[in-house]
C-alpha positions as CSV (number, residue, x, y, z in Angstrom):
1,K,44.7,185.9,-63.5
2,Q,44.3,182.6,-61.6
3,R,45.2,179.4,-63.4
4,R,42.4,177.0,-64.2
5,I,42.2,173.6,-62.4
6,A,41.8,170.3,-64.1
7,L,39.2,167.8,-62.8
8,A,42.0,165.2,-62.6
9,E,43.8,167.4,-60.1
10,L,40.6,168.0,-58.1
11,V,39.7,164.3,-57.7
12,T,43.0,163.6,-55.9
13,H,41.4,165.2,-52.9
14,R,38.4,164.1,-50.7
15,L,35.2,165.3,-52.3
16,L,32.5,167.0,-50.2
17,A,28.8,167.4,-51.1
18,I,26.1,169.5,-49.6
19,G,23.1,167.4,-48.4
20,G,22.2,164.4,-46.2
21,S,23.6,160.9,-46.6
22,K,20.5,159.5,-48.3
23,V,19.6,162.1,-51.0
24,S,21.8,164.9,-52.3
25,S,21.4,166.6,-55.6
26,H,24.9,168.0,-55.2
27,S,26.3,164.5,-54.7
28,E,24.4,163.3,-57.7
29,F,25.8,166.3,-59.7
30,L,29.4,165.5,-58.7
31,H,28.9,161.8,-59.4
32,R,27.3,162.4,-62.9
33,I,30.2,164.7,-63.9
34,L,33.1,162.8,-62.6
35,R,31.9,159.3,-63.5
36,G,30.7,160.5,-66.8
37,R,34.2,161.7,-67.6
38,G,35.7,158.4,-66.6
39,F,37.0,159.2,-63.1
40,K,36.8,156.5,-60.5
41,V,36.1,158.3,-57.3
42,A,34.7,157.4,-53.9
43,P,31.2,158.8,-53.1
44,P,31.5,162.4,-51.9
45,R,31.3,162.9,-48.1
46,P,27.9,164.4,-47.3
47,V,27.8,167.6,-45.3
48,N,24.4,168.6,-43.8
49,S,24.6,172.3,-44.1
50,Y,26.1,174.9,-46.5
51,E,27.9,176.6,-43.6
52,A,29.5,173.4,-42.4
53,F,30.4,172.5,-46.0
54,L,32.3,175.9,-46.5
55,A,34.0,175.5,-43.0
56,M,35.2,172.0,-43.9
57,I,36.7,173.2,-47.2
58,A,38.3,176.2,-45.5
59,S,39.9,173.9,-42.9
60,G,41.4,171.6,-45.6
61,Q,39.0,168.7,-45.1
62,G,38.0,168.4,-48.8
63,V,37.1,170.1,-52.0
64,S,34.1,170.3,-54.3
65,L,32.5,171.8,-57.4
66,L,29.9,174.6,-57.2
67,Q,28.5,177.1,-59.6
68,K,30.4,180.4,-59.8
69,M,29.4,182.7,-56.9
70,L,31.3,186.0,-56.4
71,S,30.8,185.9,-52.7
72,L,32.7,182.6,-52.3
73,G,36.0,184.2,-53.3
74,A,35.7,186.8,-50.5
75,L,35.4,184.2,-47.7
76,E,38.5,183.7,-45.7
77,G,40.3,180.4,-46.3
78,L,38.5,179.7,-49.6
79,T,39.8,179.8,-53.2
80,T,37.7,179.4,-56.3
81,R,39.0,178.5,-59.7
82,A,37.5,177.9,-63.1
83,L,37.8,174.4,-64.5
84,K,40.1,173.7,-67.5
85,E,37.4,171.4,-68.9
86,S,34.1,172.6,-70.5
87,G,31.1,170.9,-71.9
88,P,27.4,170.5,-71.6
89,D,27.8,168.3,-68.5
90,L,29.4,171.2,-66.7
91,R,26.5,173.6,-67.3
92,I,24.1,174.1,-64.4
93,E,20.4,174.7,-64.4
94,A,19.6,177.7,-62.3
95,R,16.4,177.7,-60.3
96,A,14.5,180.7,-58.9
97,I,13.1,180.5,-55.4
98,W,10.6,182.7,-53.6
99,R,8.0,182.4,-50.9
100,K,4.9,180.4,-51.9
101,G,1.9,182.7,-52.3
102,E,4.1,185.9,-52.4
103,T,2.2,188.7,-54.2
104,S,4.4,191.8,-53.6
105,P,5.1,194.0,-56.6
106,L,8.8,193.2,-56.3
107,T,8.3,189.5,-56.4
108,R,5.7,189.8,-59.3
109,N,8.3,191.8,-61.3
110,F,11.0,189.2,-60.5
111,V,8.7,186.4,-61.8
112,D,7.8,188.4,-64.9
113,V,11.4,189.1,-65.8
114,L,12.3,185.5,-65.4
115,S,9.3,184.5,-67.6
116,G,10.5,186.9,-70.2
117,I,14.0,185.4,-70.2
118,K,12.6,181.9,-70.6
119,A,10.4,183.0,-73.5
120,G,13.4,184.7,-75.1
121,A,12.1,188.2,-74.7
122,C,15.3,189.5,-73.1
């Protein structure tokens, strides 16, 4: 089992955030967590694409925080670890996404299942 990593250890490295230099919800997420916990950190370096973000981390150019994704651990050059810390500020809000106007039975079922979860039916 991998050891957990403390935010204090993570912030000693350059932070990277997905998104443009003007607006980035990922950068805002990092800022809210780290500043909220008392860390004085430079603004994360913005990276325009997800692929470039992963490549920069894999090549040692920075670190970041992301929600748990099983596929990340399988990518060459990347390691993921759980944080030592926990709390409401470290929870994420998941968002579903689908094509606007989509009416296929598969998509309708997806939306219905998600609606049931929100309503507490599951």
